[in-house]
N, C-alpha and C positions, 0 to 999 in steps of 0.2 A: 376509508376503513383502515383497520389495522392489518398489517402484514403478519401472516402466520409463520410459524417455524418452517412449515412445509415450503412456503414461498422462498424463504432464505436458503433452505437446503437446495431447492431447484436452481436458484441463482448461482449458488456456490458450485453446483455440479456443472453448469454451463461455463462458468469462469474457468474452472479446472480443465475442462475439455478443450476450450479455446486456447488457453495458455499452453497446454501440452501439444496441441496441434501446431502451434506457432513454432515450437522447438527452439525458441530464443528467450532470453530474460524478458519478463513482462512486469511492469510496475503498476500496481493498483494504489491509488491515492484516495483516502477516505477520511471521515471525521466523526466516527461513532461517538466516542466518549471525549474526543478532542484532547487526548493525552499523547504527546509526541512519542512515537516509537516506530522503529523499523523492524519488521519481522517477516517470517515465511509462514503464513497461516496454514498452508497445506503442505508441510515439509515433505511428507511421503507421497501424497497424491499429485502434487504439482510443485516439484522442487525448484522450478525456474520462475515461480510467481513470488514476487517480493511485494510486500505491502508497506505503505507509509501512512501512518495515522498522524494527521496534522493538528496543530494547536487550535484551540477554540477562539471564537471572536472576542471573548472576554480577556484573552491573553494578548492578542494582536501581535504575536510573533510570526515569523515566516520560516520557510525551509528552502534553502538553495539546493538544487539537485544538479549534479554533474553526471553526464553520460559519456562513458569512454568504452567504445566497443572493443578496444584492444585489451582492456582490463577484464579478467575473468568475472569479477563481481559486477561489472558494467556500471552500476549505479553507485554514487557516493552522495551522502546527505550531510548538510551542514545547517544547524539551526541558526537563524538570524534573530537575535534578541532585540526586542523593542525596549530601548532604554527608559521609556516612560512607564513601563510596567514593573 
């Protein structure tokens, strides 16, 4: 079946609650439209939740992620370009 908007809202509410309860940066990796981007989807409701949207299969690029708990940003992202694309 198709997921309804209510289901997505429910999942988002759970994700926000869990990220806030953790009280440390949380990284969510997903591929909805498969356009590479890093953003904070719930900047006001969950400021420590960072989202990475990865490249799609048709692009075959990758993303290298560095995690440094000494850095306030914690996560650093570097695209790895597939030279064949």
